[in-house]
N, C-alpha and C positions, 0 to 999 in steps of 0.2 A: 476300187472302182466303181466308177459313176453307175449308180442303177439304169435301166432304162424307163420300168416299167413301176409304177407306184403298186400294185398287188402283188409283186415277186413272193413264193415261199422260201422263206430260210431255213428251213427243216428243222429246228429248232424250237426249245421251250420258250415262247416270251415269258417273260417275267415283267414288264410294264411299258403298257403305250400312254405318251403324252396327249390325251385326247383334248386338254385345252391349247394346244396348240395348231391343232385343227381349226378352232373356231378364230384364233387370235391373229393367223398367218395362211398366205397363199405359199405353197411350196412348188420353187421350180426344179430344183433337181436332188436326187438323193443320192448319200456315199453310205459307206459301212466302213466304220471304225473298231479297231481294236483300243481296251481302255486297259491301265497301268492301274495295277489294285494290289493292296495288301490283301494278307490272309482272312484278317476276320471281317474286310468287304466283302469277299466273294460268299463267307458263310453266311452273310448278312442279306446278299443278294439271293443263294440260295431260299430263303426265308421270304421273300417279296418285299424284305424291309425297305422302300425307298420312297422318294417321291422327288419327281420331274417337274414341279410347279414350275420356278422360277430357272431352271435350267440353260444356259447357252454356251457356246462355244466360242473363243476367240484364237486369232492368229497372231503369235508375239512377231517380235524382230530377229529373233532367234530361227524361224521356219519352223519351230513348234506347235501342234495345236492343243489347248486346254480347254477342259470341262468346267465350268464355273456351276456355282447355284446347286449341284445336283445332288440331294441329302440324303447319302444313306446313312440308315439308325446304326446305333454303336450296338454291336453283338452281346446277350444278354449275358454269354459265360465266358467274357470277355474278362483278361485282367488287366495291370497296368498298361501293359503293350498295346489296348485296344486304339481304334484307329479315331482320327475325329469327323464327325459327321459330315460336316461343309468344305474336307479339305477340297485345294483343285485338284483336279485328275489331269491326266496327258493324254493323250488320245493318240493313237497310233494310225498313221495313214500314210501310204507312198508319198515321195517327193513333190511328184505334178500335182498330184490331187492337192496338198496344202498349195502348194503357186496357186492354182487356178480355185481353191477357197481365198486367199488373199485377196487376190485381185477382183475378184466377185464385190467380196465385202468392201474392200475399201472402194471401187470406182462407183456400183451401181447402189449402193446405200443395204445391202442385203446384210441378212442377219445368219448365223448359223445356228441352228435350233435341232436336240436332238428328241427323236419323234418315238425311240422304239428301244429297245434294252432287251438280249437274247440271250438266250445263251445256243453256241455253234459248234458242238462236236465237243470238247474241254473248254473250250475259250469263251467269253461272255464280249458281244460284241456290240455297237451300238450307232443304230440308224439317225445318220444326221440330214437335216434338209438344210438345204439355201433358201431362207424364207425372204418374202416381202411381208411387212406389216399391212393387215386391212385397216382399211376407214370405215367408220361406223356408217355409211352409207354400203359399202360392201358385205357389212355383218346383215346390215336390215334386208339387203337384196338375198342372202345366204338363206336366213330367216324366213324370209315370204316364200320363199322356191321349196324349202322344207316343207312347210306349212302347207302350199300346193300342192303339191306329192302325195303328203299323207291324205289328203281329202280326198283326192283321185284315186289311190288304191281302195278307201273306204268305201268309195261310190262303187266302184266296180265288184268290190266284194259284197256289198248289201246285194246289188243286181243278179250276182251270181246266185244267190240264196234262194229267188224264185222262181 
């Protein structure tokens, strides 16, 4: 189901947050998806051994969503049955959500970016965002606004000391 608000609490333990995505993209809509994993991947995720830097999702022609570029490190105690760290993983969404993602990415040129991976009860969930890439001037404006806000807060805190 599509999330209405950005700051909703999922009630689970957050494994990883994709901070770089906030810098590179403007998020328009959020989705929550399950992820199909093998046993050694789950064990690695419990130790927080993953990287979401280059991760993105695509909808294929058969109506399935795949997560690419997510690097889940090999489990140290694994044997010859250990997983491939960069394998493509299937995301579990409702059919209506998949159609919505396919239409928006095809027509409007949006990207599907994972923003957060977390535990919810006994399941591992991925928060996906429909995102539009920021232009260079957007990044500069965001950095300028952040700097201005920081200076205002600093001035107010210094004023309160006297």
